[in-house]
NUPA-714886 format. One record per residue (C-alpha): x, y, z. Coordinates in pm, whole numbers, padded with zeros to 5 digits, always signed. Example, Ala and Ser with C-alpha at 12.3 -4.5 7.8 and 13.67 -1.06 7.14 Angstrom:
# NUPA-714886
+01230-00450+00780
+01367-00106+00714
# end
This chain:
# NUPA-714886
+04628+17577+03409
+04806+17801+03162
+04629+18096+02983
+04606+17940+02654
+04453+17620+02772
+04199+17819+02976
+04093+18022+02656
+04065+17701+02448
+03839+17558+02719
+03612+17863+02720
+03586+17842+02335
+03485+17484+02352
+03204+17593+02597
+03084+17880+02376
+03053+17644+02057
+02863+17379+02268
+02589+17656+02366
+02538+17762+01988
+02230+17645+01833
+02248+17324+01623
+02113+17484+01311
+02359+17781+01313
+02662+17542+01349
+02541+17290+01118
+02364+17459+00822
+02527+17358+00508
+02498+17447+00120
+02545+17204-00160
+02609+17302-00535
+02469+17101-00809
+02697+17179-01105
+02624+16926-01368
+02321+16706-01490
+02486+16381-01421
+02232+16128-01248
+02489+16067-00983
+02854+16141-00856
+03010+16461-00743
+02827+16790-00821
+02495+16586-00892
+02159+16643-00762
+02147+16278-00630
+02457+16332-00435
+02343+16675-00288
+02019+16531-00164
+02185+16236+00003
+02428+16480+00171
+02150+16704+00269
+01949+16435+00437
+02183+16459+00733
+01964+16556+01000
+02165+16807+01166
+02024+17122+01042
+01826+17275+00749
+02017+17276+00430
+02024+17441+00092
+02080+17309-00245
+02177+17541-00519
+02160+17430-00883
+02360+17622-01136
+02344+17323-01422
+02107+17361-01682
+01962+17110-01940
+01795+16787-01844
+01896+16550-01553
+01799+16201-01708
+01735+15961-01400
+01762+15611-01407
+01626+15550-01074
+01414+15752-00833
+01575+16018-00642
+01654+15968-00276
+01351+16081-00078
+01412+16406+00096
+01441+16335+00458
+01535+16649+00626
+01442+17020+00593
+01611+17194+00266
+01572+17438+00028
+01634+17356-00355
+01669+17655-00574
+01715+17558-00972
+01784+17805-01252
+01407+17801-01401
+01158+17563-01496
+01266+17642-01863
+01645+17578-01793
+01640+17267-01591
+01439+16938-01612
+01438+16635-01379
+01314+16349-01622
+01280+15973-01593
+01518+15851-01855
+01372+15660-02171
+01354+15266-02093
+01395+15318-01732
+01169+15118-01487
+00853+15308-01354
+00934+15528-01080
+00811+15861-00928
+01056+16156-00958
+01055+16299-00600
+00934+16205-00260
+00914+16442+00036
+00898+16244+00369
+00678+16340+00671
+00812+16577+00924
+01013+16780+00674
+00978+17122+00550
+01085+17158+00198
+01101+17448-00055
+01154+17373-00437
+01206+17641-00706
+01305+17681-01059
+01272+17358-01233
+01051+17110-01408
+00943+16761-01294
+00865+16530-01593
+00789+16173-01709
+00741+16013-01369
+00567+15673-01388
+00387+15521-01077
+00031+15388-00974
-00007+15710-00765
+00191+16057-00733
+00401+15995-01038
+00548+16333-01030
+00572+16398-00672
+00472+16234-00332
+00433+16477-00061
+00409+16358+00298
+00563+16666+00440
+00527+17040+00414
+00627+17131+00053
+00638+17466-00116
+00680+17488-00507
+00758+17822-00661
+00812+17851-01021
+00811+17490-01080
+00652+17293-01389
+00498+16943-01318
+00440+16794-01632
+00376+16471-01854
+00372+16247-01546
+00151+15924-01555
-00008+15750-01272
-00125+15418-01410
-00270+15107-01269
-00382+14820-01501
-00482+14463-01448
-00757+14236-01322
-00986+14302-01025
-00991+14661-00868
-00764+14919-00998
-00660+15254-00868
-00485+15523-01075
-00431+15856-00893
-00251+16188-00877
-00067+16194-01228
+00120+16514-01120
+00122+16543-00737
-00007+16332-00447
-00038+16561-00150
-00103+16404+00206
+00095+16677+00400
+00075+17046+00342
+00133+17157-00016
+00181+17534-00133
+00182+17617-00525
+00297+17956-00628
+00349+18076-00982
+00348+17689-01076
+00232+17513-01377
+00074+17179-01362
-00008+17029-01706
-00060+16727-01916
-00047+16481-01642
-00250+16162-01663
-00414+15923-01406
-00547+15614-01562
-00692+15276-01410
-00800+14989-01625
-00923+14664-01461
-01172+14376-01526
-01368+14471-01195
-01373+14834-01080
-01140+15088-01218
-01114+15430-01030
-00900+15723-01172
-00873+16038-00982
-00664+16351-00992
-00503+16385-01319
-00317+16682-01212
-00323+16669-00826
-00465+16460-00560
-00480+16626-00235
-00557+16457+00120
-00404+16726+00312
-00396+17130+00324
-00336+17272-00012
-00280+17645-00113
-00271+17753-00494
-00166+18099-00577
-00090+18248-00909
-00075+17901-01079
-00208+17733-01380
-00348+17378-01360
-00426+17260-01750
-00452+16966-01980
-00462+16689-01703
-00682+16385-01760
-00820+16116-01521
-00938+15825-01717
-01094+15478-01611
-01210+15191-01790
-01353+14888-01592
-01521+14580-01681
-01796+14640-01414
-01747+14990-01284
-01558+15286-01420
-01520+15596-01222
-01307+15926-01298
-01294+16209-01065
-01113+16556-01074
-00920+16622-01397
-00742+16892-01270
-00754+16835-00876
-00940+16587-00661
-00979+16719-00311
-01006+16430-00067
-00970+16609+00264
-00804+16926+00415
-00851+17296+00397
-00797+17411+00015
-00750+17741-00100
-00724+17882-00462
-00626+18241-00533
-00563+18427-00879
-00529+18097-01053
-00646+17921-01385
-00808+17579-01402
-00843+17508-01756
-00883+17235-02026
-00869+16926-01795
-01097+16621-01845
-01231+16319-01670
-01348+16015-01890
-01516+15681-01770
-01586+15390-02028
-01666+15018-02023
-01844+14968-01698
-02120+14717-01734
-02290+14821-01388
-02221+15205-01394
-01982+15470-01524
-01900+15810-01342
-01731+16102-01463
-01741+16390-01193
-01550+16719-01180
-01366+16789-01492
-01194+17084-01334
-01210+17005-00984
-01396+16761-00765
-01428+16754-00383
-01534+16972-00086
-01437+17242+00139
-01254+17471-00141
-01239+17857-00124
-01171+18008-00462
-01102+18381-00513
-01012+18570-00843
-00974+18275-01036
-01091+18133-01388
-01232+17782-01430
-01315+17710-01782
-01310+17463-02077
-01293+17159-01863
-01493+16841-01945
-01658+16532-01789
-01740+16266-02034
-01839+15891-02090
-01740+15665-02356
-01978+15637-02673
-02051+15264-02595
-02158+15337-02235
-02528+15265-02168
-02555+15308-01805
-02353+15629-01674
-02357+15949-01481
-02186+16301-01592
-02155+16560-01311
-01982+16901-01343
-01767+16973-01629
-01604+17256-01457
-01679+17217-01074
-01835+16938-00869
-01760+17106-00523
-01972+17121-00213
-01972+17100+00157
-01867+17459+00243
-01699+17557-00082
-01712+17933-00140
-01635+18095-00459
-01587+18489-00542
-01467+18704-00791
-01439+18394-01012
-01528+18296-01375
-01670+17951-01419
-01756+17890-01806
-01753+17710-02125
-01816+17353-02009
-01701+17148-02289
-01789+16795-02191
-02160+16637-02114
-02234+16779-01783
-02324+17138-01662
-02099+17403-01567
-02129+17317-01187
-02258+17055-00970
-02348+17030-00605
-02406+17316-00359
-02169+17602-00401
-02190+17907-00198
-02137+18240-00377
-01907+18503-00231
-02030+18727-00479
-01894+18883-00829
-01883+18567-01006
-01965+18478-01372
-02152+18147-01416
-02204+18105-01805
-02478+17830-01799
-02659+17914-01466
-02603+17561-01312
-02372+17704-01039
-02678+17876-00910
-02492+18170-00770
-02744+18390-00590
-02588+18710-00497
-02695+19045-00694
-02342+19085-00803
-02324+18756-00983
-02367+18735-01361
-02559+18429-01498
-02625+18343-01860
-02330+18561-01987
-02041+18462-02220
-01700+18502-02048
-01533+18706-02331
-01193+18493-02288
-00917+18456-02516
-00759+18090-02553
-00501+18016-02281
-00174+18152-02381
+00146+18332-02251
+00026+18669-02178
+00315+18770-01953
+00366+18665-01600
+00516+18322-01469
+00213+18097-01596
-00036+18092-01894
-00370+18278-01860
-00686+18337-02051
-00660+18701-02152
-00989+18935-02157
-01109+19084-02475
-01203+19458-02440
-01575+19383-02465
-01566+19103-02204
-01889+19165-01965
-01646+19095-01653
-01421+19401-01708
-01468+19632-01393
-01755+19413-01266
-01552+19260-00986
-01412+19291-00635
-01052+19228-00576
-01108+19146-00208
-00775+19283-00116
-00553+19143-00369
-00323+19394-00534
-00235+19189-00830
-00382+18939-01093
-00207+18613-01180
+00053+18757-01377
+00135+19004-01088
+00010+19303-01273
-00187+19585-01089
-00539+19498-00971
-00787+19674-00965
-00761+19889-01301
-01083+20078-01287
-01207+20234-01629
-01398+20530-01541
-01644+20494-01839
-01751+20147-01723
-01988+20152-01430
-01881+19920-01127
-02102+19661-00973
-02239+19817-00659
-02009+19713-00363
-01726+19626-00626
-01388+19838-00657
-01363+19807-01046
-01142+19495-01051
-01221+19244-01327
-01376+18916-01245
-01140+18606-01281
-00755+18562-01285
-00665+18823-01556
-00690+19217-01495
-00710+19395-01807
-00453+19670-01802
-00538+20019-01922
-00356+20176-02223
-00198+20502-02105
-00080+20822-02267
+00207+21029-02083
+00095+21297-01846
+00166+21642-01897
+00499+21742-01751
+00563+21536-01449
+00201+21468-01419
+00065+21102-01389
-00023+20911-01696
-00375+20955-01816
-00585+20614-01859
-00710+20594-02215
-01054+20474-02219
-01194+20147-02370
-01415+20206-02682
-01773+20203-02584
-01982+19866-02683
-02306+19935-02853
-02289+19638-03094
-02560+19368-03100
-02475+19078-02851
-02397+18715-02978
-02601+18410-02855
-02457+18083-02776
-02626+17761-02670
-02417+17606-02409
-02613+17286-02336
-02889+17087-02505
-03047+16746-02542
-02900+16450-02716
-02914+16498-03110
-03072+16153-03137
-03253+15974-02826
-03580+15894-02652
-03608+16169-02392
-03899+16400-02441
-03799+16657-02198
-03563+16914-02370
-03345+17121-02176
-03143+17419-02296
-02890+17646-02143
-02761+17939-02322
-02561+18247-02281
-02475+18615-02435
-02176+18802-02482
-02347+19096-02305
-02407+19118-01928
-02734+19174-01824
-02905+19036-02148
-03263+18917-02166
-03365+18631-02405
-03651+18529-02658
-03691+18176-02768
-03874+17989-03057
-03949+17632-03062
-04044+17482-03395
-04324+17684-03568
-04432+17880-03245
-04368+18241-03217
-04078+18426-03044
-04134+18470-02673
-03934+18568-02379
-03783+18278-02199
-03605+18197-01900
-03253+18047-01887
-03277+17731-01865
-03549+17666-02110
-03740+17345-02067
-04016+17183-02263
-04154+16832-02326
-04201+16762-02699
-04332+16487-02896
-04137+16219-03105
-04005+16366-03417
-03774+16642-03532
-03738+16962-03362
-03553+17305-03390
-03495+17533-03109
-03377+17898-03155
-03276+18155-02911
-03137+18534-02934
-03000+18774-02687
-03131+19148-02653
-02877+19342-02453
-02955+19604-02192
-02935+19888-02463
-03217+19698-02654
-02971+19561-02932
-03104+19223-03065
-02870+18928-03177
-02961+18927-03559
-02833+18578-03588
-02997+18355-03331
-02827+18027-03220
-02987+17709-03345
-03013+17361-03222
-03181+17071-03404
-03247+16746-03265
-03474+16412-03294
-03698+16253-03043
-03734+15879-03138
-04065+15681-03063
-04002+15410-02804
-04094+15077-02954
# end
């Protein structure tokens, strides 16, 4: 055999011994926003589904990809990198038939970043159905609708994402998705934002404005406005769950609204803010149950260094048995956190949800918030925005065992002045708070009803406040939170005021009037 032929044979042997992934990995470029054809995302996914090796899809196109049909299911390992959630959207075209935007098949490992997924329409998993291992980084999932209507039993689940595999969310915004079920028999709606039946990890992300709504002729059940957790290990860190809602109406046998923010079990929550979520029933409902405006989680759920506050529906802040890992704020006391480092009956001091820097919206802390320097970072070096944590103000005493971190997803950053010469910047102290507290009634009885037992929950803007209560013409007395009393039929007036740890008294007590009707 000649020398050239021997060299050729040796080269063939060497190539045959190389790993398939190294030899076959391919990168596909998406250069336009067309629904199909060369340079389209659809064509790139079809090509990347070749099982020879992990592939990469790089998207330089910006604008909106209007989809007439669902994208091909992702059937092989791939990394998809878009130009940014604000720069590229995958969207079901107006007038197109119902379909979900994206599906990840079982046995695949997929990473998706830098794009928005919108307007999917399916009975479940309208935005994304994940059967494999999916990581979302800097992704927006919004305005998707899981809808199921008709006779008999109807299930509408997972408006944004249905996860039965392994799902990781980082710096991702899941908002304004909807899960609805309407039927003549039983209607069940669950997971306005996400339904997870597998492992779920949420980091530095926001889940907001999602709704699960059920209307049934016999039964109407709605669970988990933000997230419904069916099974699997769930971890939520440095994230915000805010403004989600569950709503049930029309059931002649029963109606249930449970977990406006999160419903499920086995969840671990650290350094997060869960606030302003709602569980509600329709105005015509005669038989119904409302459980947990913000949280209805149990069975091994542990919460630490987190805010649970401002329930805005018809339920309490929390329901079921939740284990406190310490350093939490529970605004109405219903979470029953029992660690000495927990704050109960204290108003959170949060601003409305807004863009405060960072990849996702957050609730900023006011300077007088009682959670400033009262927490423990539990090893996290950043807050939800990626800014330094902890920032410890020397004039504010830390909670024993804490490290000066703020409770919740947002870390108040210290204003600084330049140091002398090459010295470090000097922290400017926050102003001392010696003003009287404000008192707010968080929950009270029905304004007009038959129940004689009245139960009130209330909160103060100042940590470690005590309370004094007054019912009708009785004198002011020190009172516990919650306050419970049995009253006679007629009109009643309840007042409560907070006294902070410095002795400052709220000059404008919170008031609540109601009427108990006589049973005929």
